[in-house]
N, C-alpha and C positions, 0 to 999 in steps of 0.2 A: 917342543917341536912336533911331537906325535899328535897333540890336540889340534894344531894348525892344519896338519895333513888330513886328519879326520874331518874337520870342518869343511875342507875343500870338497869332500865327496858327500856330505850330508846337506840336503837342501834345508833352508831355514824353515822352521815350523810357522805356518801362517795361522793366525787366529781366525778360525771359521766358526761363526755362530752355530750353536747346537740346532736351532730351527732349520738352518740351511743343510747341515749334515743329515738331519732326520728326513728332510724332503728327498735327498738323494737316495738314502737307504730304504725309504718307503717305496720308491719306484724301482730301485735296483738293489735289492737286499744282498746280492752276491757280488757287488762292486768291489774290485781290488785294485791295488796300485794306483790310488787316486792322487792326482796332481791338481791342486787347487790354484786358481788364478783369481785375483780380484779384478772385476771389470766395472765399467761405469754404473751399470744398473744392478749390480749384485756380484755373483760369483760364477765362475766357470770351473767345472770339474772334468778332467780328462781321465778316463779310467777304462778298465776292462771288466766286462760282465760276461761270464760263460765264454771266455776266450775271444770275445769280440770287442773292438775298441769303440768307445762312445765319447761324446762330448756333451755335457749337460749344462744348461744355463739356468740358474736359480736366483730369484730376486732376494733382496735383503730381508724380506719378510718371510722367506721360505717357500715361495711358489715356483715350481718347476714350470718354466714357460717355453723352453725349447730344448730339444736334444737331437743329436746327430748320431746315426749308427752306420758304421762301415758295413757294406754289403759285399758278398761275393756275386759274381755275374749271374749265377743261377737264381739269386734272390730278387733280382730286378724284375718287376712285373712284366709279363709276357708282351703286352703291347709296346712297351718301351724297348724290350729286347728286339722285337721285330723291326722297330723303327731303326735301330742301331746296326742291324745286320749288314745293310748296304753301305754304311758309313765307315766301318772298320771295327777294330778290336776295343772292347771295353777295358780300359786301363784301371779305372777307379769308379766306384759307385757308392753314393752316400744317400741315405734317407734322412730327410730333415723333418722332424715332427714338431709342429707348433701347436698352440692351443686349439686352432681351428682347422689345420690343414696338414698335408704331407706333400713335400716337394722332393723330387729325386734329382740329384746332381751327379752327372756322369762326365768322365773324361774319356774321350774316344780318340784312338790313334788310327789314321788311315794308312793305306799302303805306301804313301809318300812320306810317312813318319810325321805328318802334321797332326797336331793335337787340337781337339775342340772341347769346349766346356758346354754341356747341354743341360738345361733345366726343364723338367717335366712336371706337370701336375699329377694328382693322384689317378686321373683317368688316362694318363699316357699322352696328353696333349703337350706338344713342344711349346715352352714358354719363352725360351731364349737359347741362342746358339752363338758362341764366340770362339774365334780361333785364338789359341794360346801361343 
């Protein structure tokens, strides 16, 4: 009975290829609390690095091709902060790093408690705005 209860609280160990794990630790040597998911084109790791939450996508061949980093509002580039000042409060901010680009994804809540999802390029240009 004790083994059954223990197994309820222990996630099953996924077989992650060493080349994939090495790619994660090469980029994020201090990664902890790693939760691996198998996705269509490889693996996704959700983890903490220096007390910040990240999500990394790594191909089956061990190439890191995208990662997301949670940002606090002060880390958002100034042009984006300035754009958002008149829209409302920054509820969430994520930097999405791809091989060739950085995209910023923000959730803003206005004074009417309506939330918006905004995407910006690295230069602070608004790419998309949707009400949630």
